[in-house]
Backbone bond lengths (Angstrom), bond angles and torsions (degrees), N, CA, C in turn:
res aa  C-N    CA-C-N  psi(-1)  N-CA   C-N-CA  omega(-1)  CA-C   N-CA-C  phi
1 M - - - 1.460 - - 1.524 109.15 -
2 A 1.323 115.90 160.12 1.463 121.50 174.78 1.518 108.27 -115.99
3 V 1.329 116.08 123.62 1.457 121.61 174.98 1.522 107.17 -111.58
4 I 1.316 115.45 115.55 1.455 121.20 -173.24 1.524 109.36 -110.76
5 K 1.306 116.46 120.71 1.458 122.48 175.96 1.524 106.48 -105.52
6 M 1.317 116.52 116.50 1.456 118.25 -175.25 1.521 111.21 -134.29
7 N 1.317 113.77 163.92 1.449 121.88 -180.00 1.518 107.67 -136.30
8 F 1.337 116.57 131.64 1.466 118.97 177.17 1.519 110.09 -144.27
9 L 1.311 115.46 161.44 1.458 121.49 -178.54 1.524 108.99 -82.76
10 S 1.316 115.75 114.94 1.464 121.12 -179.88 1.523 109.94 -88.96
11 K 1.322 115.27 130.43 1.461 119.51 174.98 1.523 111.08 -69.45
12 A 1.335 116.26 -39.88 1.463 120.38 -177.27 1.528 112.04 -68.04
13 L 1.337 115.82 -35.75 1.463 120.05 -178.93 1.524 112.78 -90.17
14 R 1.335 115.51 -17.33 1.466 121.52 -178.90 1.526 111.14 61.36
15 M 1.325 116.37 33.75 1.466 121.34 178.39 1.525 108.84 -166.13
16 P 1.336 117.25 161.68 1.463 119.68 175.04 1.522 110.10 -67.15
17 T 1.316 116.52 148.48 1.467 120.99 -179.77 1.522 110.03 -144.65
18 N 1.328 116.02 152.40 1.461 121.54 -179.24 1.527 111.49 -94.44
19 V 1.310 115.02 144.78 1.461 122.68 173.81 1.526 107.80 -138.36
20 T 1.326 116.76 136.49 1.458 121.00 172.70 1.526 108.16 -110.07
21 V 1.336 116.10 129.15 1.462 122.21 -176.27 1.529 109.00 -123.08
22 I 1.321 116.02 133.28 1.465 121.81 174.38 1.527 108.28 -107.88
23 L 1.316 116.55 124.39 1.463 121.83 174.23 1.525 108.70 -120.20
24 P 1.328 117.80 123.41 1.469 120.56 -179.49 1.532 110.97 -68.55
25 T 1.312 115.15 152.63 1.463 121.21 175.54 1.526 108.24 -136.35
26 Y 1.314 115.64 179.11 1.465 120.37 172.24 1.520 107.64 -66.89
27 S 1.339 116.28 131.71 1.462 120.02 -172.70 1.519 111.51 -121.57
28 F 1.322 115.16 167.18 1.460 120.84 175.29 1.524 110.73 -61.72
29 A 1.343 115.72 -37.40 1.470 119.67 177.63 1.527 110.47 -62.71
30 D 1.328 117.44 -37.97 1.464 120.71 177.27 1.527 110.20 -60.24
31 S 1.327 115.90 -43.43 1.467 119.29 -178.04 1.528 110.94 -64.78
32 L 1.332 117.40 -38.26 1.461 120.37 179.14 1.521 112.35 -67.86
33 E 1.335 115.61 -32.95 1.465 120.30 -178.13 1.522 112.50 -91.16
34 G 1.314 116.91 0.10 1.451 120.58 178.48 1.518 114.48 74.63
35 K 1.328 116.97 19.36 1.463 120.63 179.10 1.520 110.28 -82.59
36 Q 1.314 115.86 138.45 1.450 120.99 -179.65 1.530 109.37 -103.16
37 V 1.305 116.32 124.64 1.468 121.46 175.11 1.518 107.40 -124.83
38 D 1.315 116.88 111.09 1.457 122.11 -178.92 1.526 109.93 -104.90
39 Y 1.313 115.80 141.14 1.463 120.62 177.35 1.522 108.55 -91.11
40 I 1.328 114.45 103.62 1.458 121.14 -175.02 1.531 108.60 -121.52
41 P 1.328 117.84 132.44 1.473 118.90 177.15 1.522 110.97 -54.72
42 G 1.311 115.96 132.35 1.455 120.34 -179.66 1.520 114.10 96.02
43 M 1.341 118.03 -8.53 1.461 120.15 176.86 1.532 109.61 -65.69
44 K 1.325 115.79 149.50 1.460 120.76 -177.75 1.524 110.41 -137.79
45 Y 1.330 113.89 165.29 1.452 121.12 176.07 1.527 110.03 -119.90
46 Q 1.316 115.79 150.21 1.454 118.79 163.72 1.528 107.37 -64.96
47 V 1.328 116.79 159.26 1.463 118.49 -171.94 1.523 111.36 -138.48
48 M 1.323 115.49 140.78 1.455 122.26 172.19 1.531 108.72 -119.97
49 Y 1.330 116.36 126.02 1.457 121.87 170.08 1.521 106.44 -89.09
50 L 1.329 116.86 120.05 1.455 122.27 -170.25 1.527 110.33 -118.44
51 F 1.335 116.57 114.34 1.464 122.58 -170.77 1.530 111.44 -99.94
52 H 1.317 115.77 134.86 1.461 121.34 -179.71 1.526 111.65 -80.65
53 G 1.333 115.61 168.11 1.451 121.74 179.12 1.515 112.51 -92.85
54 G 1.329 115.74 -174.63 1.451 120.73 -179.65 1.519 112.39 -60.16
55 S 1.326 115.73 143.58 1.471 123.94 -179.32 1.526 112.18 62.74
56 G 1.342 116.62 20.76 1.456 120.45 178.19 1.509 111.80 -111.53
57 D 1.332 115.29 -171.71 1.455 120.53 174.94 1.523 109.37 -155.61
58 D 1.317 117.23 -168.96 1.460 121.93 -173.70 1.521 113.57 -67.80
59 S 1.332 117.73 -15.50 1.466 120.24 -176.91 1.525 113.44 -91.72
60 D 1.331 118.15 -10.06 1.462 121.39 -172.76 1.524 113.29 -53.31
61 Y 1.324 116.52 -52.67 1.461 119.73 -174.88 1.530 111.76 -65.05
62 A 1.338 116.61 -36.05 1.463 119.77 179.24 1.518 111.13 -66.50
63 Y 1.340 116.90 -33.67 1.455 121.28 -179.36 1.526 113.04 -81.13
64 F 1.333 117.17 -40.50 1.459 121.05 -166.82 1.528 115.53 -108.87
65 T 1.325 118.01 -4.33 1.466 121.26 175.74 1.522 109.37 -132.02
66 N 1.320 115.17 177.58 1.470 121.88 176.72 1.522 111.33 -99.81
67 I 1.322 117.48 30.66 1.462 120.69 -175.37 1.528 112.03 -58.78
68 V 1.314 118.34 -33.22 1.467 120.04 179.62 1.528 109.76 -62.83
69 R 1.314 115.90 -45.29 1.472 120.04 179.46 1.521 111.68 -66.79
70 Y 1.342 117.19 -42.03 1.464 120.34 179.91 1.542 110.32 -63.40
71 A 1.325 115.80 -44.80 1.467 120.20 -178.40 1.523 111.08 -63.31
72 D 1.330 116.45 -42.01 1.453 119.83 -178.63 1.528 110.97 -67.22
73 K 1.315 116.20 -43.36 1.470 120.33 -178.35 1.522 111.21 -62.40
74 H 1.332 117.04 -40.24 1.465 121.03 -173.66 1.528 113.35 -101.77
75 K 1.347 116.51 9.83 1.467 123.15 175.25 1.534 111.74 54.55
76 L 1.314 114.17 50.51 1.460 122.56 -179.41 1.525 109.32 -118.15
77 A 1.322 117.04 123.21 1.462 119.91 173.00 1.521 108.76 -75.19
78 V 1.323 116.86 141.52 1.460 121.83 -179.78 1.527 108.92 -129.67
79 I 1.331 115.49 130.19 1.460 121.37 -178.78 1.517 109.06 -118.37
80 M 1.328 116.15 121.28 1.458 121.74 -174.31 1.529 110.01 -121.61
81 P 1.332 117.65 103.63 1.460 121.52 179.85 1.526 111.54 -84.68
82 S 1.313 115.86 172.78 1.458 122.46 174.68 1.529 108.26 -122.38
83 V 1.345 116.01 127.00 1.472 118.95 -176.11 1.529 113.36 -131.02
84 N 1.341 116.62 18.82 1.466 120.57 -178.84 1.528 110.70 57.16
85 N 1.326 118.22 -144.65 1.472 122.26 177.13 1.531 110.56 -102.72
86 S 1.320 115.93 42.48 1.466 122.02 -170.44 1.514 114.50 -79.63
87 C 1.323 118.50 -10.20 1.469 121.98 -171.33 1.531 111.33 57.93
88 Y 1.336 116.50 25.08 1.468 121.71 177.63 1.529 110.13 54.20
89 T 1.325 115.11 47.30 1.464 121.48 -172.27 1.524 110.49 -130.79
90 D 1.328 116.45 142.52 1.459 121.46 174.07 1.524 109.62 -72.64
91 Y 1.341 116.23 129.81 1.452 121.40 179.47 1.525 110.82 -89.86
92 E 1.307 114.92 153.15 1.466 119.95 -179.20 1.522 112.24 -69.24
93 D 1.342 117.18 -16.75 1.466 119.85 178.86 1.524 111.94 -80.07
94 G 1.329 116.34 -1.27 1.463 120.20 177.92 1.517 114.54 103.89
95 T 1.329 117.51 -5.12 1.457 120.72 176.28 1.526 108.32 -82.78
96 K 1.321 116.48 111.83 1.460 121.08 -167.66 1.534 111.34 -107.15
97 F 1.327 115.99 86.10 1.457 119.99 -178.16 1.532 112.19 -72.64
98 F 1.328 117.85 -37.61 1.465 118.79 177.66 1.523 110.42 -68.62
99 T 1.297 117.29 -44.05 1.463 120.74 177.17 1.525 110.34 -58.80
100 Y 1.311 115.88 -38.27 1.463 120.59 -179.95 1.529 111.48 -62.11
101 V 1.343 117.66 -52.77 1.472 118.98 -174.95 1.519 112.64 -76.21
102 S 1.325 118.08 -25.53 1.463 119.99 -175.53 1.523 113.31 -93.76
103 E 1.326 117.66 -24.23 1.460 120.09 -176.37 1.533 113.15 -123.79
104 E 1.340 116.10 -59.64 1.467 118.32 -173.27 1.530 112.48 -67.32
105 L 1.319 117.49 -47.01 1.466 119.95 -177.40 1.528 112.33 -60.26
106 P 1.347 119.77 -48.29 1.474 118.14 177.17 1.528 113.14 -60.45
107 Q 1.320 117.25 -41.27 1.466 119.95 179.03 1.527 110.80 -61.92
108 F 1.310 115.84 -44.04 1.467 121.14 179.58 1.528 110.74 -62.02
109 C 1.334 116.21 -49.01 1.461 120.28 -175.21 1.526 112.25 -71.04
110 E 1.321 117.52 -34.83 1.461 120.15 177.78 1.526 110.83 -66.75
111 T 1.321 116.44 -26.34 1.461 121.17 177.39 1.526 111.63 -80.64
112 M 1.330 116.24 -37.98 1.462 121.15 -171.83 1.530 114.40 -89.34
113 F 1.342 117.26 -25.88 1.465 120.20 -170.40 1.535 111.53 -128.42
114 P 1.336 117.49 155.39 1.476 121.19 -178.17 1.527 112.03 -80.73
115 I 1.331 116.10 71.36 1.459 119.97 179.38 1.523 109.85 -116.82
116 S 1.314 115.17 146.92 1.457 121.20 179.89 1.529 110.31 -70.59
117 T 1.316 115.67 147.05 1.464 120.94 175.90 1.524 111.37 -105.13
118 K 1.336 116.79 3.27 1.459 119.91 -178.45 1.529 110.61 -76.10
119 R 1.316 115.21 145.09 1.460 120.94 -179.04 1.523 111.74 -57.44
120 E 1.319 117.05 -43.38 1.461 120.10 -175.97 1.526 113.07 -68.16
121 D 1.330 117.02 -9.79 1.459 121.53 -179.40 1.523 112.85 -109.22
122 T 1.319 117.66 6.66 1.463 121.07 -171.18 1.521 111.40 -122.96
123 F 1.338 115.69 129.77 1.467 122.05 -176.91 1.523 109.62 -134.43
124 V 1.323 115.27 158.91 1.465 120.12 175.89 1.520 107.53 -136.65
125 A 1.324 116.50 141.88 1.459 121.34 -176.00 1.519 109.49 -146.90
126 G 1.326 115.46 160.19 1.456 119.02 176.97 1.510 111.15 -170.02
127 L 1.328 115.22 161.65 1.462 121.05 176.62 1.529 109.73 -118.59
128 S 1.326 115.46 142.28 1.465 122.33 176.16 1.531 110.07 52.91
129 M 1.337 119.35 -119.07 1.455 119.96 177.42 1.528 110.87 -55.34
130 G 1.324 115.98 -33.74 1.462 120.11 178.18 1.511 113.42 -67.37
131 S 1.345 117.37 -25.71 1.465 119.24 175.44 1.521 110.06 -69.02
132 H 1.343 116.21 -34.79 1.462 119.96 173.84 1.523 109.85 -60.60
133 G 1.343 116.28 -47.58 1.458 119.79 -179.52 1.507 113.03 -64.30
134 A 1.339 116.71 -41.23 1.464 120.36 -178.54 1.523 111.41 -64.75
135 M 1.332 117.21 -45.83 1.466 120.39 179.17 1.517 110.61 -65.44
136 K 1.317 116.24 -39.55 1.464 121.17 -179.66 1.538 111.45 -61.66
137 V 1.326 116.24 -44.78 1.460 120.28 178.46 1.529 110.41 -66.44
138 A 1.331 117.05 -44.61 1.472 120.39 -177.34 1.513 112.34 -63.75
139 M 1.326 117.86 -39.33 1.465 120.39 -178.72 1.522 112.29 -75.14
140 N 1.314 116.87 -32.50 1.460 119.45 177.22 1.524 112.62 -76.98
141 Y 1.345 116.63 -23.56 1.466 120.83 -179.19 1.543 110.31 -131.86
142 P 1.326 117.91 59.08 1.469 119.64 -176.57 1.527 113.30 -64.09
143 E 1.320 116.91 -21.31 1.456 120.45 -179.94 1.527 112.39 -73.25
144 R 1.326 117.41 -9.99 1.469 120.57 -175.68 1.514 114.28 -106.58
145 F 1.343 118.20 -15.30 1.464 120.10 -172.89 1.526 111.66 -124.30
146 A 1.334 115.19 129.05 1.470 119.89 177.52 1.514 111.28 -77.25
147 A 1.338 116.04 -30.62 1.464 119.03 -175.99 1.516 110.02 -158.84
148 V 1.342 114.19 156.80 1.467 121.44 177.07 1.521 108.06 -132.33
149 L 1.317 116.58 135.26 1.462 123.05 177.70 1.524 108.65 -108.76
150 L 1.331 116.75 120.24 1.458 122.64 -178.60 1.524 108.96 -112.44
151 M 1.312 116.16 110.87 1.456 121.80 -178.91 1.528 109.06 -104.54
152 S 1.325 115.46 121.89 1.473 121.30 178.51 1.523 112.09 56.29
153 G 1.331 115.95 52.44 1.447 117.55 174.86 1.505 114.84 153.48
154 A 1.315 113.64 -166.57 1.463 125.07 178.33 1.519 104.96 -169.96
155 S 1.302 117.61 179.67 1.460 119.07 179.13 1.528 111.13 -63.90
156 Y 1.320 114.74 145.80 1.462 121.10 177.36 1.525 108.91 -66.24
157 R 1.346 114.59 154.94 1.455 119.24 -172.77 1.525 110.29 -152.40
158 P 1.317 118.15 126.93 1.465 120.04 177.78 1.527 111.12 -54.78
159 G 1.335 115.65 132.82 1.457 120.50 178.98 1.513 115.09 89.29
160 V 1.343 116.59 -11.07 1.467 121.03 178.14 1.522 107.57 -115.82
161 P 1.333 118.38 110.86 1.471 120.10 -178.69 1.514 111.43 -60.55
162 S 1.329 115.82 137.43 1.461 119.79 -177.55 1.519 112.45 -81.63
163 M 1.334 117.94 -21.18 1.457 121.44 -178.58 1.530 109.37 -132.67
164 V 1.315 116.41 113.38 1.460 122.33 -179.74 1.528 107.86 -127.29
165 K 1.312 116.51 128.18 1.461 118.96 177.16 1.523 108.88 -60.98
166 T 1.329 114.91 126.54 1.457 120.58 -175.42 1.519 109.83 -130.91
167 V 1.306 116.50 130.33 1.459 121.51 176.84 1.528 107.87 -129.37
168 N 1.326 115.39 116.30 1.469 121.39 -178.67 1.525 112.13 51.48
169 G 1.325 114.63 43.04 1.452 119.96 176.16 1.514 115.77 80.00
170 K 1.329 118.41 0.43 1.460 121.62 179.47 1.521 109.74 -97.69
171 F 1.325 115.80 130.35 1.457 121.36 -173.40 1.529 112.15 -95.25
172 D 1.332 116.26 134.15 1.459 122.23 174.34 1.521 107.96 -100.79
173 L 1.333 115.98 83.07 1.462 120.82 -177.00 1.529 112.57 -80.10
174 E 1.313 116.77 -3.80 1.462 120.45 177.70 1.526 111.59 -81.02
175 N 1.332 116.24 -22.08 1.465 120.50 -177.19 1.530 108.98 -130.78
176 I 1.333 114.67 79.67 1.466 120.19 -177.77 1.527 109.74 -69.84
177 M 1.325 116.09 134.39 1.461 121.36 179.27 1.523 110.45 -78.08
178 K 1.312 116.02 145.26 1.468 121.27 178.57 1.518 108.79 -88.24
179 S 1.324 116.15 130.00 1.458 120.17 -179.54 1.524 110.32 -78.13
180 P 1.343 117.21 152.07 1.463 120.64 178.27 1.520 110.85 -60.92
181 A 1.309 116.03 151.05 1.472 120.78 -179.27 1.515 110.70 -65.89
182 S 1.325 116.28 139.60 1.470 122.01 176.47 1.519 108.95 -130.56
183 G 1.307 115.74 47.20 1.456 119.63 178.82 1.505 113.22 67.95
184 G 1.337 117.50 20.15 1.452 120.85 178.44 1.508 114.18 86.47
185 I 1.339 118.38 -13.06 1.456 120.45 -175.46 1.520 110.60 -70.67
186 D 1.353 117.94 -29.00 1.454 119.56 179.62 1.521 111.12 -66.01
187 E 1.320 117.16 -31.81 1.461 120.22 176.85 1.526 110.65 -71.11
188 K 1.318 117.01 -39.25 1.461 120.27 -178.35 1.522 112.32 -65.79
189 I 1.327 117.02 -41.50 1.466 118.44 -176.71 1.521 111.58 -77.38
190 N 1.318 116.97 -1.17 1.467 121.18 170.31 1.522 111.47 -104.36
191 D 1.333 115.97 10.51 1.467 122.68 178.18 1.531 107.79 -100.83
192 P 1.337 118.85 112.90 1.470 120.55 -176.42 1.524 113.38 -58.85
193 D 1.320 117.87 -32.72 1.459 120.54 178.85 1.528 111.49 -70.91
194 Y 1.325 116.59 -33.34 1.457 120.93 -179.03 1.533 111.36 -72.28
195 I 1.334 116.98 -39.08 1.466 119.42 -173.52 1.531 113.47 -89.64
196 K 1.321 117.69 -17.55 1.464 120.67 -174.02 1.533 111.54 -55.57
197 G 1.329 115.61 127.20 1.459 120.84 177.33 1.513 114.72 77.59
198 T 1.351 117.50 8.83 1.465 121.09 -179.77 1.519 110.03 -116.40
199 V 1.325 116.10 175.43 1.463 121.03 177.36 1.518 111.77 -65.42
200 N 1.339 116.73 -14.49 1.463 120.73 -178.90 1.526 113.01 -80.71
201 D 1.325 117.28 -11.39 1.470 120.88 -179.66 1.529 107.94 -85.87
202 V 1.323 115.39 66.49 1.457 122.40 -165.80 1.529 112.82 -62.23
203 Y 1.321 117.08 -41.24 1.469 119.22 -175.91 1.525 111.81 -73.50
204 A 1.319 117.17 -35.08 1.464 119.58 174.61 1.521 110.20 -64.56
205 I 1.322 116.38 -38.86 1.465 121.12 178.28 1.527 110.16 -67.07
206 A 1.332 116.71 -41.79 1.471 120.60 179.38 1.521 111.05 -60.51
207 K 1.318 116.28 -42.84 1.468 120.13 179.69 1.522 110.78 -68.41
208 R 1.315 116.78 -38.55 1.463 120.80 179.86 1.533 111.36 -66.38
209 N 1.325 116.81 -33.28 1.471 119.62 176.67 1.524 111.24 -57.16
210 V 1.319 116.18 -40.29 1.466 121.28 178.88 1.521 109.95 -67.98
211 E 1.318 116.71 -46.48 1.463 121.44 -178.39 1.522 112.01 -61.85
212 Q 1.336 116.46 -31.42 1.466 120.65 -179.27 1.529 112.85 -90.28
213 G 1.319 116.57 2.80 1.458 120.13 176.52 1.511 115.00 70.53
214 K 1.325 117.44 26.14 1.461 120.20 179.86 1.529 111.22 -75.39
215 K 1.328 115.47 157.54 1.453 119.71 171.96 1.515 108.12 -65.04
216 L 1.322 115.90 133.42 1.460 120.11 -175.03 1.527 110.28 -108.23
217 P 1.318 117.80 132.54 1.461 119.09 174.67 1.519 111.19 -68.82
218 K 1.309 117.25 146.55 1.457 120.34 170.41 1.523 107.74 -69.93
219 V 1.328 116.60 143.95 1.460 120.39 -175.91 1.527 109.04 -122.57
220 F 1.330 115.96 119.49 1.457 122.10 -179.04 1.530 109.42 -110.93
221 F 1.326 116.00 128.67 1.464 122.51 178.20 1.524 109.04 -114.85
222 R 1.328 116.32 139.84 1.464 120.56 169.76 1.523 108.27 -145.24
223 V 1.327 115.82 127.06 1.463 120.78 -172.06 1.525 108.67 -154.83
224 G 1.327 117.24 149.97 1.450 121.45 178.98 1.520 112.32 -80.99
225 D 1.333 116.71 154.09 1.462 118.89 -178.80 1.534 112.25 -78.68
226 C 1.334 117.27 -4.02 1.467 122.07 173.98 1.524 110.82 -112.94
227 D 1.313 116.79 16.32 1.466 122.95 -175.76 1.522 110.33 -88.78
228 H 1.332 116.38 133.76 1.471 119.68 178.64 1.521 112.76 -66.33
229 A 1.343 117.60 -12.24 1.465 121.02 178.35 1.518 112.88 -93.30
230 L 1.332 117.90 0.00 1.459 120.70 -176.82 1.524 112.27 -60.73
231 Y 1.321 117.29 -42.24 1.463 120.03 -177.93 1.537 110.55 -61.85
232 R 1.312 116.48 -47.48 1.472 120.64 179.80 1.522 110.97 -61.00
233 A 1.339 116.72 -43.79 1.462 120.23 179.57 1.524 111.26 -65.07
234 T 1.334 116.55 -40.16 1.464 121.02 -179.55 1.520 111.48 -62.15
235 M 1.328 116.78 -45.49 1.459 120.98 179.78 1.529 111.57 -64.96
236 A 1.327 115.87 -38.95 1.464 119.92 -179.68 1.523 111.13 -66.16
237 E 1.327 116.63 -47.74 1.465 119.97 -178.65 1.518 111.28 -61.81
238 K 1.313 117.13 -41.46 1.461 121.35 -179.26 1.524 110.85 -57.72
239 D 1.334 116.92 -49.65 1.457 119.96 -177.86 1.520 112.04 -68.74
240 L 1.320 117.84 -43.79 1.463 119.77 -179.60 1.531 110.78 -60.49
241 R 1.304 115.98 -43.26 1.471 119.93 179.46 1.526 111.05 -63.16
242 E 1.327 116.67 -44.53 1.464 120.37 -179.28 1.522 111.83 -67.07
243 W 1.325 117.48 -29.39 1.467 120.50 178.89 1.522 112.36 -77.37
244 G 1.336 117.69 -20.04 1.454 119.56 177.32 1.511 116.34 126.66
245 Y 1.334 117.66 4.33 1.461 120.66 177.03 1.528 109.81 -78.24
246 E 1.319 115.96 145.65 1.457 120.88 171.87 1.526 107.24 -83.14
247 T 1.319 116.93 118.17 1.459 120.68 -176.01 1.522 111.26 -125.85
248 K 1.320 114.24 158.54 1.458 122.02 169.66 1.519 106.24 -134.34
249 F 1.328 116.61 129.40 1.460 121.43 -174.34 1.521 108.90 -128.65
250 E 1.325 116.19 117.51 1.463 120.06 -179.60 1.523 109.94 -124.93
251 V 1.316 115.52 124.26 1.465 122.62 176.09 1.526 107.65 -104.07
252 V 1.334 115.93 128.14 1.460 121.50 -174.61 1.528 109.56 -100.54
253 P 1.326 118.15 118.38 1.467 121.23 -178.16 1.528 112.65 -62.22
254 G 1.328 115.31 138.08 1.451 121.37 172.36 1.510 116.17 77.03
255 M 1.325 118.25 6.19 1.462 119.88 -177.21 1.518 111.28 -115.43
256 G 1.317 115.01 148.05 1.454 121.42 179.77 1.516 111.62 -115.51
257 H 1.313 115.76 -142.60 1.458 123.22 -177.77 1.531 107.16 -89.23
258 E 1.346 117.55 85.31 1.459 119.33 -167.00 1.526 113.08 -150.30
259 W 1.335 113.87 156.85 1.453 120.58 -174.80 1.522 113.04 -67.53
260 D 1.316 118.63 -31.65 1.464 119.42 177.90 1.527 110.67 -59.40
261 L 1.330 116.29 -39.00 1.462 120.79 177.21 1.520 110.85 -65.74
262 W 1.318 116.55 -46.00 1.464 120.28 -175.28 1.524 111.72 -69.47
263 D 1.332 117.11 -37.58 1.462 119.85 176.78 1.525 110.11 -62.98
264 E 1.312 116.72 -47.77 1.460 120.96 179.77 1.527 110.81 -63.26
265 S 1.325 116.71 -37.60 1.467 120.42 -179.63 1.520 111.22 -64.36
266 L 1.323 117.00 -41.65 1.460 120.28 177.56 1.523 111.17 -62.38
267 R 1.326 115.77 -43.67 1.465 118.98 -179.94 1.533 111.13 -61.86
268 I 1.327 116.43 -48.19 1.465 120.74 -178.71 1.523 111.26 -63.13
269 A 1.328 116.22 -44.09 1.464 120.09 -178.38 1.523 111.31 -63.48
270 I 1.319 116.64 -43.97 1.464 120.05 -177.62 1.531 111.06 -72.18
271 E 1.314 117.25 -37.01 1.466 120.20 -179.23 1.525 112.77 -75.24
272 D 1.347 116.81 -38.26 1.460 118.99 -168.18 1.524 116.50 -128.28
273 W 1.318 118.34 -38.03 1.461 119.43 -169.01 1.525 113.34 -84.36
274 L 1.298 116.75 -50.23 1.464 120.40 -175.50 1.530 110.65 -75.88
275 P 1.329 117.37 150.71 1.476 120.29 178.52 1.533 111.65 -76.15
276 I 1.334 114.53 68.90 1.459 121.44 -177.98 1.527 109.98 -88.18
277 R 1.328 116.47 136.25 1.465 120.98 178.80 1.533 111.74 -75.77
278 H 1.341 116.77 -27.47 1.465 123.27 -177.35 1.525 111.83 66.28
279 Q 1.314 116.50 23.34 1.459 119.99 178.60 1.529 110.25 -159.60
280 V 1.295 114.93 162.42 1.475 121.95 177.11 1.525 109.51 -65.83
281 I 1.325 116.11 148.58 1.472 121.08 175.32 1.533 106.70 -100.54
282 Y 1.337 116.35 111.83 1.459 120.18 -178.13 1.540 110.14 -89.11
283 P 1.343 117.62 160.70 1.472 120.69 -175.10 1.512 114.91 -52.36
284 D 1.337 118.09 -37.76 1.459 119.29 -177.46 1.533 112.05 -74.75
285 E 1.339 117.41 -4.81 1.469 121.01 177.94 1.522 112.14 -104.44
286 Q 1.322 117.02 5.63 1.458 121.43 -172.81 1.519 113.65 -101.76
287 A 1.309 117.32 8.21 1.474 120.17 -178.48 1.515 110.50 -65.06
């Protein structure tokens, strides 16, 4: 496999930013299994945009999960940006984190790397704060994503606490947990007046997608029954399903907000849940 750590000047962010990219290659496992992987001009990979959580960066998944091995085995390109604690949101000072991950980053990567631009080959995923970003991007651009994987969360929503103490699936709504500071932006995107009519009004946009007859991404949730994000994920899945989205919701017993859950979720999603080809897309298959 090729793991590329790069830095480039983002127009949307108005500063240099790091991105980690995984590109599958011919592997020793391929040779043992008799799989043929040829390097042909024009070959492409399916792609997953994978968003980190709060206080993380583009290197988190490479350090704390087996995403490199999963991507290589299943011939899936993975793009992992770094967005600080931005909640994947455009700031009023002109630093546009949502614009960056939803517009500039895909354009940049589609130009630089052999990844497919077809909807059926494109996925977005994230954990915790990254689940907010992944759902937000998928709902604002449903025509571009076949599926979204939400690990330990969903997009933030006014009136729905983002962190609820949960023990074995039971919610303590009397003592809502305070979320870590994110420069004040987390408070704003939970303000109905602030988000109304903007890309941040994710649930209104999700419902409108159904009303307008748009193609809807499949939405996969995986969260622990001791996870403080379980309540938010539960409420999100319920509404999306009732509105007409195809969803899958799995609660994992005995697990909380932790890397063991997220690593396992990535493996399961890539192996079984997402419409992964598990092979390179050659030019004669791209018609």
